[in-house]
N, C-alpha and C positions, 0 to 999 in steps of 0.2 A: 648412352644411346638417347637420341632425341625423339620426341613424339612426332607422329605423322601429322600432316596438316589437317586431316579430317578427324583426328583423334582429339576432339574438344568437347567440353561439357556442353550439353544443350541448355540454352538459357530458358528458364521458366520464370522470368522476372515478372514484375507487376505492370510492365508497359502495356501489355495487351488488355489487362483488366482496367487500367486507368483509361485507356482509349475507349473501351466499351462504356464505362460509367460516364465519361465525358459526353459521348454521343447520346446516351440515354438521358442525361440531364438536359442537354440542349434540345432534345425532341419534346420534352415535357413543357406544358404551359405553366408559366409562373402563376402562383396563387393570386397575386394582385390582378393579373389579366383575367383569370377565371372569375373573380368577383365582379369585375367590370362587365363581363359578358353575361353574368347571372342577374344583373340588375334589371328590373322591369323597365321597359321603355314605353312611355306614354306619349302619344302624338300631341296631346294638348298640354304638355308640360311647360310651365311658365319659364323654367330655366332655359329651355331650348329657344324660346322666343327672345329672351334677353340676350342670349349668345348671338342670335341672328342680328339683333339690333346693334350690338357692340361691334360685330364684324363689319356691318354696313357702315357704321360711323368711321371705323378704322380705315376702310377703303376710300373714304372721302365722299361717299354718296350722301345726298341730302334727300329729305322727304319730298 
């Protein structure tokens, strides 16, 4: 006697858990990004001025 088509074992595999953990991991902020956001931003920071000058030079603008 053969089994009926609906007489199958219910899958309780790890696929659902893996999908949930992947979504949870993708929604979280990476620790490196969190550190960058936590850094204090100073408007008179010398590094920002240097960056502006380097980008100006790279674009070909002269003083």
